[in-house]
C-alpha atoms as a printed R data frame, in Angstrom:
   type eleno elety resid chain resno       x      y      z
1  ATOM     1    CA   UNK     A     1  95.876 34.668 33.174
2  ATOM     2    CA   UNK     A     2  92.844 37.092 32.453
3  ATOM     3    CA   UNK     A     3  94.485 40.299 32.116
4  ATOM     4    CA   UNK     A     4  97.202 41.224 29.019
5  ATOM     5    CA   UNK     A     5  99.686 44.469 30.160
6  ATOM     6    CA   UNK     A     6  99.626 46.849 27.585
7  ATOM     7    CA   UNK     A     7 101.632 49.057 27.137
8  ATOM     8    CA   UNK     A     8 101.984 51.181 24.083
9  ATOM     9    CA   UNK     A     9  99.628 50.943 20.461
10 ATOM    10    CA   UNK     A    10 102.552 48.312 19.123
11 ATOM    11    CA   UNK     A    11 101.392 45.959 22.026
12 ATOM    12    CA   UNK     A    12  97.628 46.571 20.960
13 ATOM    13    CA   UNK     A    13  98.433 45.797 17.369
14 ATOM    14    CA   UNK     A    14 100.201 42.263 18.834
15 ATOM    15    CA   UNK     A    15  96.923 41.036 21.017
16 ATOM    16    CA   UNK     A    16  95.851 37.911 18.956
17 ATOM    17    CA   UNK     A    17  91.719 38.194 21.324
18 ATOM    18    CA   UNK     A    18  89.597 36.815 19.819
19 ATOM    19    CA   UNK     A    19  87.314 39.644 17.730
20 ATOM    20    CA   UNK     A    20  84.140 39.294 20.057
21 ATOM    21    CA   UNK     A    21  85.815 39.026 22.729
22 ATOM    22    CA   UNK     A    22  84.859 40.117 26.413
23 ATOM    23    CA   UNK     A    23  87.325 43.402 26.941
24 ATOM    24    CA   UNK     A    24  87.765 45.817 29.480
25 ATOM    25    CA   UNK     A    25  90.623 48.207 30.274
26 ATOM    26    CA   UNK     A    26  91.864 50.029 33.136
27 ATOM    27    CA   UNK     A    27  94.727 52.664 32.638
28 ATOM    28    CA   UNK     A    28  97.243 53.315 35.198
29 ATOM    29    CA   UNK     A    29  96.882 56.199 37.384
30 ATOM    30    CA   UNK     A    30  99.975 58.155 36.889
31 ATOM    31    CA   UNK     A    31 100.074 58.242 32.890
32 ATOM    32    CA   UNK     A    32 100.398 60.334 30.192
33 ATOM    33    CA   UNK     A    33  96.958 61.523 29.612
34 ATOM    34    CA   UNK     A    34  98.247 61.794 25.635
35 ATOM    35    CA   UNK     A    35 100.202 58.925 25.159
36 ATOM    36    CA   UNK     A    36  96.767 56.732 26.924
37 ATOM    37    CA   UNK     A    37  94.900 58.598 24.691
38 ATOM    38    CA   UNK     A    38  97.114 56.711 22.275
39 ATOM    39    CA   UNK     A    39  96.637 53.245 23.823
40 ATOM    40    CA   UNK     A    40  93.086 53.403 24.386
41 ATOM    41    CA   UNK     A    41  92.143 54.627 20.105
42 ATOM    42    CA   UNK     A    42  94.424 51.968 19.705
43 ATOM    43    CA   UNK     A    43  92.389 49.502 21.393
44 ATOM    44    CA   UNK     A    44  88.841 50.626 20.422
45 ATOM    45    CA   UNK     A    45  90.014 50.644 16.822
46 ATOM    46    CA   UNK     A    46  90.691 47.359 17.225
47 ATOM    47    CA   UNK     A    47  88.233 45.763 19.489
48 ATOM    48    CA   UNK     A    48  85.077 48.353 19.493
49 ATOM    49    CA   UNK     A    49  83.679 46.224 22.079
50 ATOM    50    CA   UNK     A    50  85.659 46.916 24.613
51 ATOM    51    CA   UNK     A    51  84.400 49.242 27.816
52 ATOM    52    CA   UNK     A    52  86.604 51.528 30.219
53 ATOM    53    CA   UNK     A    53  85.860 53.609 33.142
54 ATOM    54    CA   UNK     A    54  83.052 55.804 33.275
55 ATOM    55    CA   UNK     A    55  85.337 58.576 33.778
56 ATOM    56    CA   UNK     A    56  89.217 59.411 33.448
57 ATOM    57    CA   UNK     A    57  91.090 57.743 35.981
58 ATOM    58    CA   UNK     A    58  94.535 59.448 34.878
59 ATOM    59    CA   UNK     A    59  95.657 61.449 38.099
60 ATOM    60    CA   UNK     A    60  95.507 65.524 36.583
61 ATOM    61    CA   UNK     A    61  98.410 66.541 38.676
62 ATOM    62    CA   UNK     A    62 100.417 64.150 37.395
63 ATOM    63    CA   UNK     A    63  99.261 65.532 33.181
64 ATOM    64    CA   UNK     A    64  99.756 69.034 34.716
65 ATOM    65    CA   UNK     A    65 103.061 68.728 35.688
66 ATOM    66    CA   UNK     A    66 104.536 67.182 32.586
67 ATOM    67    CA   UNK     A    67 102.541 69.463 30.512
68 ATOM    68    CA   UNK     A    68 104.406 72.099 32.769
69 ATOM    69    CA   UNK     A    69 107.800 70.648 31.805
70 ATOM    70    CA   UNK     A    70 106.719 71.261 28.076
71 ATOM    71    CA   UNK     A    71 106.922 74.422 28.672
72 ATOM    72    CA   UNK     A    72 109.793 74.909 30.122
73 ATOM    73    CA   UNK     A    73 111.824 72.543 27.453
74 ATOM    74    CA   UNK     A    74 111.709 76.078 24.828
75 ATOM    75    CA   UNK     A    75 113.249 78.192 27.813
76 ATOM    76    CA   UNK     A    76 116.035 75.569 29.356
77 ATOM    77    CA   UNK     A    77 118.972 74.113 28.224
78 ATOM    78    CA   UNK     A    78 118.413 71.155 30.267
79 ATOM    79    CA   UNK     A    79 115.589 69.754 32.827
80 ATOM    80    CA   UNK     A    80 115.861 67.848 35.170
81 ATOM    81    CA   UNK     A    81 112.878 65.759 37.118
82 ATOM    82    CA   UNK     A    82 113.486 63.763 40.151
83 ATOM    83    CA   UNK     A    83 111.730 60.764 41.322
84 ATOM    84    CA   UNK     A    84 112.087 57.613 42.033
85 ATOM    85    CA   UNK     A    85 112.553 54.588 40.148
86 ATOM    86    CA   UNK     A    86 108.561 53.693 39.558
C-alpha cells in the first residue's frame, strides 16, 4: 500500500501524490539506463524532494549489451535477442 509502480514518464504524470509527500525511488537493475533516466527525471521534476539510491543501481552489463545491440542495428537486416519472458 506504500509502493507505486511507475513504468514511464506518463505514469509519473498520472501520480496524484501530495506535493510535499516523503518519496523515495528504486529502479529495476535490468532497466536501460537511458529509459530509467527519463522516468527519474520526470519524478524529480514533479517531486523535487524525491530521494533515490546514493549511486546508480542499474546493471551496467545490461546497459553495455543494450548499447552493443544499438550499434549492431545499422549493420544487420535483423537482430535477434534471446532471453526469458521476464
